[in-house]
N, C-alpha and C positions, 0 to 999 in steps of 0.2 A: 523230643519233648513229650510225645505220645506215651512212651514207655514210662517216663517219670510220672505223668499224670495217672496212668494205670496203676503204678506201684502205690502212689499215695491213696488212690481210691480203694485199693485192696487193703492197705495197712490201717487206715483210719478205723474202719469197723472192727478190725481185730484188736486194735488198741482199746477201743471203747468196750469191747467184750471183756478184755483182760481187766479193765477198771471195774466193770460190773462184778466180775467174779471176785476180785479183791475185796470189794465192798461187802459182798455176801459173806466171805470168810471172816472179815473183821467183825461183822455184826454177830455172827455165830460165836466167835471167840469171846466177844464182849458179854454175850449171854451165857457163856460157860457151856457151850454145847458144840456138837459136830454139825455139819450141814445135814439137812433133812434129805430124805429120798427125793422129795419133790424139788428141792433146790438142786440136787445133783442131776436130776433128770432135765431141769431147765438148762443147766450148763451143757449137758450132752447135746440137747436139741439145738442150742445156739452154736455149738461147735460144729455140728453136722451142717447147719445152714451156712456157716462161714466157710467150711470146706467146699461145699457145693459152689458158693459164689467165687471162691478162689479158682476152682477148676474151670468154671465158666469163663472167668477173666483170662486165664492162661490160654484156653482154647481160642478165645476171640483174638487174643494178641498173636497167636500162631497163625491164625487164618488171615490176618491183615498183612498185606504185602508191604 
């Protein structure tokens, strides 16, 4: 059960981030434009944070007997 809970706790923020990115893209498309540099930078920063959280969760799971 612990691994399932870990997987859900890791996947939920990733799904939320994907939803946020999708909304940003839809908004830009509705406005007839590409994503701005600031929008792209926010996506990259969120991706880096998600990657770090995933790496930490994997490391924690490996360390738990």
